[in-house]
VMD Tcl script that builds the backbone (N, CA, C; Angstrom):
set m [mol new atoms 345]
animate dup $m
set s [atomselect $m all]
$s set {name element resname resid chain x y z} {
  {N N MET 1 A 23.088 -2.029 45.859}
  {CA C MET 1 A 22.764 -2.550 44.521}
  {C C MET 1 A 23.891 -1.678 43.883}
  {N N SER 2 A 24.405 -1.716 43.430}
  {CA C SER 2 A 25.370 -1.086 42.706}
  {C C SER 2 A 24.892 -0.104 41.400}
  {N N ILE 3 A 25.608 0.659 40.419}
  {CA C ILE 3 A 24.720 1.196 39.675}
  {C C ILE 3 A 26.036 1.674 38.459}
  {N N THR 4 A 25.912 1.138 37.784}
  {CA C THR 4 A 26.549 1.086 36.314}
  {C C THR 4 A 26.308 2.493 35.371}
  {N N ARG 5 A 27.300 3.152 34.921}
  {CA C ARG 5 A 26.628 4.486 33.989}
  {C C ARG 5 A 27.473 3.723 32.887}
  {N N HIS 6 A 26.886 3.946 31.465}
  {CA C HIS 6 A 27.705 3.530 30.110}
  {C C HIS 6 A 27.643 4.945 29.762}
  {N N GLU 7 A 28.592 5.306 28.836}
  {CA C GLU 7 A 28.625 6.260 27.772}
  {C C GLU 7 A 28.207 7.446 28.381}
  {N N SER 8 A 29.015 7.962 29.479}
  {CA C SER 8 A 28.662 9.343 30.509}
  {C C SER 8 A 29.422 10.555 29.743}
  {N N GLY 9 A 28.635 11.410 29.732}
  {CA C GLY 9 A 29.144 12.634 29.277}
  {C C GLY 9 A 28.966 14.304 29.922}
  {N N PRO 10 A 29.499 15.146 29.558}
  {CA C PRO 10 A 28.961 16.331 30.252}
  {C C PRO 10 A 27.441 16.389 31.196}
  {N N LEU 11 A 26.284 15.953 30.212}
  {CA C LEU 11 A 25.170 16.001 30.650}
  {C C LEU 11 A 24.656 14.878 31.277}
  {N N LEU 12 A 24.928 13.699 30.675}
  {CA C LEU 12 A 23.959 12.309 31.177}
  {C C LEU 12 A 24.882 11.393 30.662}
  {N N SER 13 A 24.208 10.194 31.195}
  {CA C SER 13 A 24.922 8.783 30.640}
  {C C SER 13 A 23.964 8.195 29.490}
  {N N LEU 14 A 24.215 7.800 28.911}
  {CA C LEU 14 A 23.557 7.177 27.969}
  {C C LEU 14 A 22.657 5.951 28.246}
  {N N ALA 15 A 23.125 5.222 29.236}
  {CA C ALA 15 A 22.508 4.018 30.165}
  {C C ALA 15 A 23.162 3.898 31.337}
  {N N VAL 16 A 21.832 3.878 31.883}
  {CA C VAL 16 A 22.443 3.396 33.518}
  {C C VAL 16 A 21.804 2.142 33.864}
  {N N GLU 17 A 22.319 1.211 34.555}
  {CA C GLU 17 A 22.054 0.120 34.723}
  {C C GLU 17 A 22.136 0.204 36.853}
  {N N HIS 18 A 21.055 -0.295 36.956}
  {CA C HIS 18 A 20.647 -0.519 38.654}
  {C C HIS 18 A 20.023 -1.941 38.911}
  {N N GLY 19 A 20.439 -2.435 39.529}
  {CA C GLY 19 A 19.831 -3.723 40.095}
  {C C GLY 19 A 19.565 -4.514 38.710}
  {N N ASP 20 A 18.614 -4.985 38.158}
  {CA C ASP 20 A 18.170 -5.538 36.957}
  {C C ASP 20 A 17.384 -4.897 36.461}
  {N N THR 21 A 17.599 -3.347 36.084}
  {CA C THR 21 A 16.968 -2.446 35.443}
  {C C THR 21 A 17.769 -1.601 34.607}
  {N N VAL 22 A 17.187 -1.466 33.462}
  {CA C VAL 22 A 18.368 -0.397 32.648}
  {C C VAL 22 A 17.689 0.697 32.138}
  {N N TYR 23 A 18.088 1.913 32.169}
  {CA C TYR 23 A 17.315 3.318 31.800}
  {C C TYR 23 A 18.121 3.730 30.679}
  {N N LEU 24 A 17.491 3.925 29.351}
  {CA C LEU 24 A 18.165 4.914 28.771}
  {C C LEU 24 A 17.853 6.075 28.962}
  {N N ALA 25 A 18.580 7.074 28.320}
  {CA C ALA 25 A 18.569 8.248 28.067}
  {C C ALA 25 A 17.750 8.684 26.642}
  {N N GLY 26 A 16.917 9.684 26.605}
  {CA C GLY 26 A 16.704 10.176 25.106}
  {C C GLY 26 A 17.629 9.909 23.964}
  {N N ILE 27 A 16.884 8.857 22.986}
  {CA C ILE 27 A 18.106 8.562 22.414}
  {C C ILE 27 A 17.424 9.602 20.854}
  {N N VAL 28 A 18.438 10.112 20.041}
  {CA C VAL 28 A 17.660 10.788 18.594}
  {C C VAL 28 A 18.648 10.351 17.608}
  {N N ALA 29 A 18.475 10.174 16.738}
  {CA C ALA 29 A 19.530 10.237 15.492}
  {C C ALA 29 A 20.419 11.075 15.539}
  {N N LYS 30 A 21.655 10.400 14.872}
  {CA C LYS 30 A 23.038 11.307 14.807}
  {C C LYS 30 A 23.050 11.965 13.376}
  {N N ASP 31 A 22.137 11.516 12.345}
  {CA C ASP 31 A 22.045 12.179 11.183}
  {C C ASP 31 A 20.675 12.495 10.769}
  {N N LEU 32 A 20.871 13.841 11.298}
  {CA C LEU 32 A 19.309 14.198 11.452}
  {C C LEU 32 A 18.591 15.006 9.591}
  {N N LYS 33 A 19.320 14.405 8.707}
  {CA C LYS 33 A 19.246 15.105 7.405}
  {C C LYS 33 A 17.770 13.811 6.866}
  {N N LYS 34 A 17.841 12.422 7.622}
  {CA C LYS 34 A 16.791 11.568 7.439}
  {C C LYS 34 A 15.734 11.631 7.616}
  {N N ASP 35 A 14.510 11.102 7.242}
  {CA C ASP 35 A 13.264 11.515 7.323}
  {C C ASP 35 A 12.667 10.359 8.571}
  {N N VAL 36 A 11.450 10.617 9.149}
  {CA C VAL 36 A 11.298 10.426 10.234}
  {C C VAL 36 A 10.990 9.200 10.484}
  {N N LYS 37 A 11.382 7.837 9.341}
  {CA C LYS 37 A 11.261 7.042 9.132}
  {C C LYS 37 A 12.904 6.209 9.438}
  {N N GLY 38 A 13.718 7.000 8.452}
  {CA C GLY 38 A 15.172 6.859 8.800}
  {C C GLY 38 A 15.801 6.962 10.263}
  {N N GLN 39 A 14.939 8.191 10.869}
  {CA C GLN 39 A 15.644 8.585 12.282}
  {C C GLN 39 A 15.152 7.509 13.096}
  {N N THR 40 A 13.877 6.873 12.774}
  {CA C THR 40 A 13.229 5.955 13.784}
  {C C THR 40 A 14.412 4.697 13.759}
  {N N GLU 41 A 14.632 4.579 12.718}
  {CA C GLU 41 A 15.749 2.909 12.360}
  {C C GLU 41 A 16.619 3.458 13.215}
  {N N GLU 42 A 17.469 4.236 13.092}
  {CA C GLU 42 A 18.907 4.665 13.353}
  {C C GLU 42 A 18.937 4.905 14.836}
  {N N VAL 43 A 17.359 5.498 15.859}
  {CA C VAL 43 A 17.160 5.513 16.757}
  {C C VAL 43 A 17.029 4.103 17.503}
  {N N LEU 44 A 16.238 3.333 17.038}
  {CA C LEU 44 A 16.222 1.662 17.490}
  {C C LEU 44 A 17.371 0.883 17.395}
  {N N ALA 45 A 18.109 1.518 16.570}
  {CA C ALA 45 A 19.150 0.490 16.083}
  {C C ALA 45 A 20.220 0.687 17.172}
  {N N GLU 46 A 20.281 1.956 17.794}
  {CA C GLU 46 A 20.983 2.822 19.348}
  {C C GLU 46 A 20.339 2.086 20.345}
  {N N ILE 47 A 19.127 2.139 20.669}
  {CA C ILE 47 A 18.463 1.060 21.690}
  {C C ILE 47 A 19.036 0.022 21.730}
  {N N ASP 48 A 18.944 -0.741 20.422}
  {CA C ASP 48 A 19.223 -2.309 20.411}
  {C C ASP 48 A 20.803 -2.647 21.002}
  {N N ARG 49 A 21.782 -1.519 20.357}
  {CA C ARG 49 A 22.826 -1.493 20.866}
  {C C ARG 49 A 22.944 -1.283 22.333}
  {N N LEU 50 A 22.412 -0.090 22.945}
  {CA C LEU 50 A 22.876 0.182 24.480}
  {C C LEU 50 A 22.258 -0.840 25.204}
  {N N LEU 51 A 20.900 -1.208 24.953}
  {CA C LEU 51 A 20.560 -2.535 25.611}
  {C C LEU 51 A 21.608 -3.385 25.535}
  {N N ALA 52 A 21.973 -4.062 24.566}
  {CA C ALA 52 A 23.006 -5.453 24.657}
  {C C ALA 52 A 24.066 -4.933 25.517}
  {N N LYS 53 A 24.576 -3.854 25.482}
  {CA C LYS 53 A 25.824 -3.213 26.220}
  {C C LYS 53 A 25.260 -3.430 27.683}
  {N N ALA 54 A 24.476 -3.466 28.305}
  {CA C ALA 54 A 23.713 -3.436 29.539}
  {C C ALA 54 A 23.322 -4.883 29.855}
  {N N GLY 55 A 23.783 -6.108 28.876}
  {CA C GLY 55 A 22.546 -6.833 29.289}
  {C C GLY 55 A 21.282 -7.239 29.115}
  {N N SER 56 A 20.784 -6.571 28.495}
  {CA C SER 56 A 19.442 -6.020 28.160}
  {C C SER 56 A 19.064 -6.738 26.329}
  {N N HIS 57 A 17.403 -6.814 26.124}
  {CA C HIS 57 A 17.440 -6.911 24.944}
  {C C HIS 57 A 15.630 -6.067 24.636}
  {N N LYS 58 A 15.321 -6.152 23.672}
  {CA C LYS 58 A 14.383 -5.168 23.214}
  {C C LYS 58 A 12.975 -5.734 23.848}
  {N N SER 59 A 13.459 -7.397 23.860}
  {CA C SER 59 A 12.195 -8.285 24.323}
  {C C SER 59 A 11.920 -7.723 25.759}
  {N N LYS 60 A 13.038 -6.911 26.520}
  {CA C LYS 60 A 12.493 -7.010 27.973}
  {C C LYS 60 A 12.064 -5.266 27.944}
  {N N ILE 61 A 11.744 -4.531 27.016}
  {CA C ILE 61 A 11.820 -3.587 27.343}
  {C C ILE 61 A 10.294 -3.186 28.314}
  {N N LEU 62 A 10.157 -2.613 29.475}
  {CA C LEU 62 A 9.342 -2.548 30.177}
  {C C LEU 62 A 8.322 -1.095 29.605}
  {N N GLN 63 A 9.007 -0.611 29.648}
  {CA C GLN 63 A 8.440 0.982 29.248}
  {C C GLN 63 A 8.983 1.697 27.999}
  {N N ALA 64 A 8.196 2.623 26.852}
  {CA C ALA 64 A 8.847 3.310 26.309}
  {C C ALA 64 A 8.124 5.004 26.356}
  {N N THR 65 A 8.904 6.095 26.008}
  {CA C THR 65 A 8.570 7.254 25.790}
  {C C THR 65 A 9.095 7.552 24.438}
  {N N ILE 66 A 8.083 7.851 23.480}
  {CA C ILE 66 A 8.525 8.473 22.376}
  {C C ILE 66 A 8.003 10.108 21.959}
  {N N TRP 67 A 8.760 11.129 21.515}
  {CA C TRP 67 A 8.594 12.071 21.310}
  {C C TRP 67 A 8.958 12.474 19.681}
  {N N VAL 68 A 7.565 13.171 19.616}
  {CA C VAL 68 A 7.449 13.830 18.041}
  {C C VAL 68 A 7.090 15.424 18.121}
  {N N PRO 69 A 7.863 16.024 17.516}
  {CA C PRO 69 A 7.594 17.447 16.976}
  {C C PRO 69 A 6.319 17.731 16.465}
  {N N ASP 70 A 5.863 16.995 15.839}
  {CA C ASP 70 A 4.550 16.904 15.350}
  {C C ASP 70 A 3.871 15.408 15.384}
  {N N ILE 71 A 2.380 15.529 15.815}
  {CA C ILE 71 A 2.028 14.336 16.121}
  {C C ILE 71 A 1.709 13.580 15.010}
  {N N ARG 72 A 1.486 14.389 13.829}
  {CA C ARG 72 A 1.436 13.735 12.231}
  {C C ARG 72 A 2.391 12.714 11.765}
  {N N LEU 73 A 3.731 13.075 12.658}
  {CA C LEU 73 A 4.657 12.128 11.969}
  {C C LEU 73 A 4.499 10.702 12.633}
  {N N ARG 74 A 3.714 10.221 13.718}
  {CA C ARG 74 A 3.479 9.160 14.487}
  {C C ARG 74 A 3.274 8.118 13.384}
  {N N GLY 75 A 2.282 8.246 12.401}
  {CA C GLY 75 A 2.199 6.934 11.670}
  {C C GLY 75 A 3.157 6.321 11.100}
  {N N ALA 76 A 4.088 7.386 10.649}
  {CA C ALA 76 A 5.423 6.703 10.085}
  {C C ALA 76 A 6.125 6.244 10.905}
  {N N MET 77 A 6.218 6.855 11.748}
  {CA C MET 77 A 7.121 6.029 13.121}
  {C C MET 77 A 6.597 4.958 13.120}
  {N N ASN 78 A 5.264 4.784 13.822}
  {CA C ASN 78 A 4.864 3.380 14.107}
  {C C ASN 78 A 5.003 2.581 12.995}
  {N N GLU 79 A 5.110 2.833 12.105}
  {CA C GLU 79 A 5.388 1.767 10.911}
  {C C GLU 79 A 6.831 1.213 11.101}
  {N N VAL 80 A 8.126 1.846 11.242}
  {CA C VAL 80 A 9.114 1.580 11.800}
  {C C VAL 80 A 8.900 0.643 13.275}
  {N N TRP 81 A 8.397 1.379 14.133}
  {CA C TRP 81 A 8.491 0.749 15.263}
  {C C TRP 81 A 7.548 -0.603 15.421}
  {N N THR 82 A 6.934 -0.831 14.895}
  {CA C THR 82 A 5.886 -1.867 14.499}
  {C C THR 82 A 6.729 -3.163 14.283}
  {N N LYS 83 A 7.532 -2.913 12.939}
  {CA C LYS 83 A 8.594 -3.663 12.329}
  {C C LYS 83 A 9.752 -4.458 13.408}
  {N N TRP 84 A 10.274 -3.427 14.340}
  {CA C TRP 84 A 11.121 -3.709 15.315}
  {C C TRP 84 A 10.803 -4.350 16.623}
  {N N VAL 85 A 9.678 -3.760 17.157}
  {CA C VAL 85 A 9.292 -4.138 18.653}
  {C C VAL 85 A 8.967 -5.910 18.701}
  {N N ASP 86 A 9.282 -6.470 19.620}
  {CA C ASP 86 A 8.853 -7.613 19.892}
  {C C ASP 86 A 7.075 -8.063 20.104}
  {N N PRO 87 A 6.804 -8.227 19.242}
  {CA C PRO 87 A 5.227 -8.525 18.929}
  {C C PRO 87 A 4.660 -8.934 20.749}
  {N N LYS 88 A 5.691 -10.277 21.218}
  {CA C LYS 88 A 5.358 -11.097 21.901}
  {C C LYS 88 A 5.476 -10.460 23.729}
  {N N ASN 89 A 6.045 -9.394 23.523}
  {CA C ASN 89 A 6.673 -8.782 24.612}
  {C C ASN 89 A 6.464 -7.080 24.581}
  {N N LEU 90 A 4.953 -6.475 24.215}
  {CA C LEU 90 A 5.197 -5.566 24.081}
  {C C LEU 90 A 5.076 -4.488 25.630}
  {N N PRO 91 A 5.880 -3.363 25.174}
  {CA C PRO 91 A 6.189 -2.690 26.467}
  {C C PRO 91 A 5.100 -1.704 26.542}
  {N N GLY 92 A 4.852 -1.102 27.910}
  {CA C GLY 92 A 3.779 0.059 28.279}
  {C C GLY 92 A 4.245 1.211 27.277}
  {N N ARG 93 A 4.014 2.259 26.397}
  {CA C ARG 93 A 4.397 3.113 25.729}
  {C C ARG 93 A 3.437 4.554 25.608}
  {N N ALA 94 A 4.307 5.745 25.392}
  {CA C ALA 94 A 3.568 7.170 25.062}
  {C C ALA 94 A 4.399 7.624 24.022}
  {N N CYS 95 A 3.262 8.013 23.364}
  {CA C CYS 95 A 3.606 9.237 22.330}
  {C C CYS 95 A 3.305 10.377 22.539}
  {N N ILE 96 A 3.808 11.304 22.784}
  {CA C ILE 96 A 3.824 12.861 23.160}
  {C C ILE 96 A 4.487 13.805 21.825}
  {N N GLU 97 A 3.407 14.712 21.612}
  {CA C GLU 97 A 3.733 16.204 20.766}
  {C C GLU 97 A 5.056 16.541 21.382}
  {N N ALA 98 A 6.002 17.091 21.327}
  {CA C ALA 98 A 6.722 17.977 22.118}
  {C C ALA 98 A 7.744 18.617 21.121}
  {N N LYS 99 A 8.444 19.931 21.386}
  {CA C LYS 99 A 9.429 20.567 20.987}
  {C C LYS 99 A 10.774 19.831 21.281}
  {N N LEU 100 A 11.338 19.335 20.560}
  {CA C LEU 100 A 12.725 18.555 20.576}
  {C C LEU 100 A 14.053 19.875 20.438}
  {N N ALA 101 A 15.188 19.383 21.272}
  {CA C ALA 101 A 16.051 20.541 21.451}
  {C C ALA 101 A 16.511 20.697 19.866}
  {N N ASP 102 A 16.891 19.985 19.103}
  {CA C ASP 102 A 17.557 20.103 18.150}
  {C C ASP 102 A 15.708 20.160 16.761}
  {N N PRO 103 A 15.979 21.139 16.417}
  {CA C PRO 103 A 14.713 21.364 15.112}
  {C C PRO 103 A 14.623 20.315 14.046}
  {N N ALA 104 A 15.547 19.982 13.764}
  {CA C ALA 104 A 15.502 18.522 12.724}
  {C C ALA 104 A 15.646 17.515 13.187}
  {N N ALA 105 A 15.850 17.054 14.435}
  {CA C ALA 105 A 15.068 15.934 14.870}
  {C C ALA 105 A 13.819 15.873 14.925}
  {N N LEU 106 A 13.246 14.590 14.413}
  {CA C LEU 106 A 11.789 14.320 14.491}
  {C C LEU 106 A 11.399 13.195 15.021}
  {N N VAL 107 A 11.973 12.257 16.219}
  {CA C VAL 107 A 11.730 11.282 16.840}
  {C C VAL 107 A 12.809 11.461 18.007}
  {N N GLU 108 A 12.527 11.452 19.123}
  {CA C GLU 108 A 13.364 10.899 20.720}
  {C C GLU 108 A 12.407 9.663 21.077}
  {N N ILE 109 A 13.540 8.533 21.340}
  {CA C ILE 109 A 12.524 7.458 22.255}
  {C C ILE 109 A 13.722 7.263 23.525}
  {N N MET 110 A 12.897 6.875 24.477}
  {CA C MET 110 A 13.456 6.649 25.627}
  {C C MET 110 A 12.973 5.512 26.638}
  {N N VAL 111 A 13.757 4.435 26.647}
  {CA C VAL 111 A 13.302 2.984 27.267}
  {C C VAL 111 A 13.822 2.466 28.656}
  {N N THR 112 A 12.860 1.948 29.149}
  {CA C THR 112 A 13.401 1.578 30.237}
  {C C THR 112 A 13.295 -0.316 30.346}
  {N N ALA 113 A 14.663 -1.315 30.550}
  {CA C ALA 113 A 14.114 -2.300 30.322}
  {C C ALA 113 A 15.100 -3.125 31.466}
  {N N SER 114 A 14.235 -4.661 31.564}
  {CA C SER 114 A 14.873 -5.585 32.658}
  {C C SER 114 A 16.132 -6.231 32.015}
  {N N LYS 115 A 16.899 -6.849 32.735}
  {CA C LYS 115 A 17.891 -7.528 32.351}
  {C C LYS 115 A 17.595 -8.567 31.956}
}
mol reanalyze $m
mol bondsrecalc $m
mol representation Tube
mol addrep $m
């Protein structure tokens, strides 16, 4: 099976296709001045874009890992997530409190999806 990498940089590719599976890197917002809801909206829009580029869709997400620097942000993040996620095709998911690379980042999301 071939491997296709999208939007590769010096450290990573934002999306990698292998067979019928799409792996996204951890996605953070570009505008880190936004609150957690705004950052989550931006991250989810980027996930939509990358999945479409790889021939997939949020309804095909198999697994999601979400990191927040303070678990108390989970509720606000979940408000945005719940409006975005396909309720008929909920992925497996974990939400973890962790120190993120940029202290201004309030959410990072990584997903794996089928095509």
